[in-house]
N, C-alpha and C positions, 0 to 999 in steps of 0.2 A: 675773749668769748666774755659775753654775759650771761649771769649765774641769776635767775629768779630769787625773790624770797622763798614764792611756794608755789607747787605744780603740781595739779591732781594725777591721780594715779589711776587711767582708763587704759583698759584692756578691751579687747572683741566682745567679750562677754558681755561689758556692759553696753557698748552699741548695741549688739542683736537684741538684749533684751529691751532697750530704749526703741528700736525698732519694731521689736514688736508690738509695740504699746503703739506706737502709731501706726502700723498695718491693722491693731485691731479697730481703731476708731472711736475709740474709750479711753478718752483723756483725762476724766475725772470722776474720783467716786467709784473707783473700778477695785479690782481683784489684787494689782499689785501692792496698794497702799496694805491692804489687811496684809498680806503677805510679808511686806516689810513689817510691821508690826508684830504679826508672830515671829518672826525671827528676832528680832529684839527681846521680845518676851522670856523665848528658849534662852536665848544669851546671857542676859540678865537675870535668869530664875522670876520674874516677876509676873505676877496673874495677868496682867493686864501691860495695853502700851497702848499709847494714842496719838498717831503720826499726826505734825501738824508743818505749818511753813514755815516755821523758824524755832530756834532757840530760844527766843525773844519773846515769840508768843506761848511756845511751852511754858515758859514762866509764869507769863503773865495770867496764863490761864490756870494755872496752880492757887497764884495768889486770891484773884476771883473767886475761886472753887473753894475757896476756905474761908469766905467770908471776910477776910481783911479789907477793911476801909478806912475811910476819914480818921484821923487819928490814931491810928493802930502805929503801932513800930516794928519790925521786922531787922533781928539782929545779922550782919552782915559784912562784907571785906571792902576796904576802898583802893585796893589791888586788884583790879578786873576789868573784863569790858566792861562798859556803862550800864549794857544791858541787864545786870544781875542786880543792878539797883533802881533802872529807871520802870523795871516792870513792879515793884513798890509802887512808883509815884503815879503809876497809870490807875492806880485805884486809891489815889490821893492819900494814901498809909505813907509813913517815911523809914526811907533806910537809914540805920544806927550803925555806924561804923565802930569796928573797933579794929586798932592796929596789927601788922602781921608780925609772926616770928622771921627774924632774918635771914635764917637758913633755909627754913622750907618755900617762904615764901606766902604761906599759907596764913589762913587768921591766927593768931597769936589767941590760943582757948583759954589762955588763964586772967582773960580781960572781960572772957562772956559775962558769967553770974553778977561782976559788978554793971554791965549794961542793961542788965534785965530791970524791968519796972510792971506797974500792975499794965500798962499799956502794951508790951510787948505780947506779940500774936504768934514769931516764928523765929525758926534761927535757917538762915539761909547761908549755907558754908559754900565757898567754890574752889573747887580743887585744881588750882592755878597752873596752866603748864601739862597738865597731865599727871601731877602729883596730886594722890590724896590727901584731903587735909584730915588733921586727927578725928576719925570718926569714934573714936572709942569714949573719949573726953565730951565731946561735942553730942554724944546722943545721952551720955550720962546726965549730963546737964537740963538735958531735952528733958529725962523720963523726970526730974527731979521736981520741974517748972511747968510738966504737962505740956511743954510745946511741939508742935510740928518740926520736924525737920526736911527741910527742901535741899537737895543736894544739888547745886549747879555743876554737872558733871559733864556742862558742853565740851570743855577741852581734853577730857579722859575717858572714854570711851577703852573699855579694856585696861585699865590702871584697879589695882588690888591695893587694900589697906589689909593687913593681917590676913591674907591669901583671898578675902572676898572683894567682889567688885565694885568698886565706885557705881553710884546712883543705887545699889540694892540693900544699902542699912536706912535710910528715910523713910520718911511718910511717902515720900514720891521722890524721883530723881528725875533730871533732863538732860539728855543729848542735843548735840546741835552737829549741824554735817555741812557748815560751810565750804567751800572748795579747798582750801587750805588743811582742814580737823584731817582728821586719820580716815575717816568715812566720808564721802562727799556723797549728799544728794543734790548739787547744785546751790540749792538755798531749801532749808529742813530742818525740822526738829523733831522731839518726841519723847513722852513723859512715860515713864514706865514708876508702878505703884500696886501693891497687894490689896487695895482698900477700893471694892467693889464701887461704892456709893460718891468719892471722889473721884474714879475712872468715869462714872457714869455720868457726872457730871460735866468732866471735862470732853467727853464724847459730845455732847450737846453744845457747849461752847464753842466748840472748834467749826459748828456746822449751823451757824446763825442761831445758835439757842432750839435747835428741833428737837421733840422728844424724842427718848430713845426708841420709841416703836416706827422712829423716822419716817412717817405721817407726812405727805408730799406739803409744803406749806403749813404747817402745823408746828408751831412755835410758840414755847413753855416758859422761855428765861430769856435776857439779851444774853446776844450771843456776838459771833464774829465769824467773818471768812477767814479763819486761819485756817482750812483745809490741806492734803498736800497733794500733790497732781500726779496722776501716775507716771509721768515721764520720771520724776525728779523719785518715784517710789522705785519704779524697775531700777532705775542708775542705783538706789540704797542697795535693793536687793543683791544685783550683782559684786557690790562691794560689802557687803553683811558674807557673802559666801567664801571672798577670799581675807577674811579679817585677820585670820591668824598670820597668813603670810603679809599683808601690809605693817601689820605690828612689828615681824619680825624684822621686814626692812627696816621702819622707823628705826628699831632696837639699834642692828648692824650701824646705819648712818650716826646716830646720839653717840656710838662705842668709838668710833673713827675720832671725830670733834674731842671725847673723853680724851682720848691716849696723844693726839698731836698737839693741844692745847697746853697741857697740864704743865709744860715746863717753860713757859711765858707767866713773870711776875706780876705784871700788869694786870692778869685776867682771873676775877672767880668765876670758878666753875659752878653749877647747878650741883647742890647738896640735896643727896635720895635720901630720905628719913629710913632707917634699917628696917622697920615695919612696911614700909611703899613699897609695892612695884608700879615704875613708871610706865604709863603709856605717853609716848613723845609726840606733842603735840607741835611743839616749837623748841629751839635751840636758843635758850636765852643765857648769852653771857654776863657777865657786870665786871666794871673796871675799878680798882684801886682808888683811892682817893687823891686826887692832883692829874689824872685824865680826864682829859676834857669829852665826853662821850658824843654830844654831837658832833665835834671837830671830827674823830673817829668814825662818826656815821658819814659826814659829808665828804674824805677821801674815800671812804668806801663805794660808797657810791660813785663818784666819777672813776671809780676804777671798775665800773661795772657790774659790781657785787649787792646783790640786794639787802638789806638792814634796815630794823625799822625799831623803835623804842617800845618795850613792853615794859609796864604800861604806864599811862601816865593817869596819876591819882585821881579818881573819880570826884571825891572831894575838892579839888582844884580845879574839878572843870568849868567852863564860866558861867554856866544854868546853876550849877549846884551852888557856886559862892555868892550868885545871886540871889535863890531863893533860901538858902539857909545861914549865909555870913560866913562859910569856911575861909580860913586864913592858913596861910603857911605856917607850919608849928603843931596844927591840930596832930598832925598822925606822923608822927617823925622817921618812924621806920619804914613807915610805905612810902615817904617824900625819899629819904637817903637811897632807897634802894632806886626808886621809880629814875633819879637823875644819872644811874649809871648803869643800865639796864640797855643790852642790845642784843634784838634778837637776827640771826645767822640765816642765810641760806639753809632751809631744811625741807627734805621732800623723800619722798621713798626711791625715787631715783637719781638721787645726789649720786656722783662718783665720789670715788677715792681722788681722781685726777682733780675735779672740779673742788672738793673741800680741801686738798693741798693747794689749789688755787688761793681759794678764799685765807687759807692762813697765812699764806706768804705775804697779800696785801695786807691784812691784819698786823705782821712782823712790820714791814716796812713802815705802815702808818706809825705804828709807835715809836719808830727813832725818831720824830718830832720831838717826844717827851721826855729820850734819854739825854 
């Protein structure tokens, strides 16, 4: 039996709404994208929601809309998908990394102030794997230095910090909807914010820089084609109707893993901050020192068990090394954690039988190291 790393949860509702769009003949700039925006705005409690074609595009628009440019700095984490830093480079600014907390894997908030300079223009925390960063401390520092906070909540829709939804704390938040996310539109992303001026600029940027009166071929700034198509939006509207069901299913799968893996001494399970409510994007375990993660991964893959390292440190990506001269040892906690992480198969419809199969395979592969 092959068990994939991820698999989207698509029902007849999703199929029906996508077919509704196809039958309508209006495949772009239609009502479904607007409906999807309204759903996200209502869910998060934001005044505005700007749908676009990816989480990367959403982050890029925010960086540009805030006027972050050449030589500016944005404080963020090296333990993330590379897009959370690339969006800063798109505007020729510089991501300034701080190391992570070894338990939560989010940015170590005690290090933020030491990295703030006169060139710092924003803080960009990432809610890694669906666990919110310490937003209390991040906002406290941001207010002290009058810095905007851009929440990369691409992996964290439905997560909460002290009872408040991720994405609703900062100047703006971003969600992404790739097929392995909790909610999917195939490809897609969205910005949520209460800032009317920021929202207006982002609405314009995603549609080739058109003015907000949307006059045909009237462009008031340099923009992009970052629009979300109607088929993707329809898929998203169906998923948002089911979001509580989806999040509950993922919680149940995570609970199975947590219970069934707890007695394996070579494994470090996810640590959830007491103030956080997790929205499970992936299920990532870590191995103790002496267990070769890559060897474990190869063994599981040979058994048909989908698995991948999460994440490779951004600062050690070849382009970043070439561009900035980063070296091994620059962010030791990130590097140590990254060498031991492994994402296991995780999706809504993963059965207990399949979870048991994954765990049997892990136990058998671990025998090599005993």
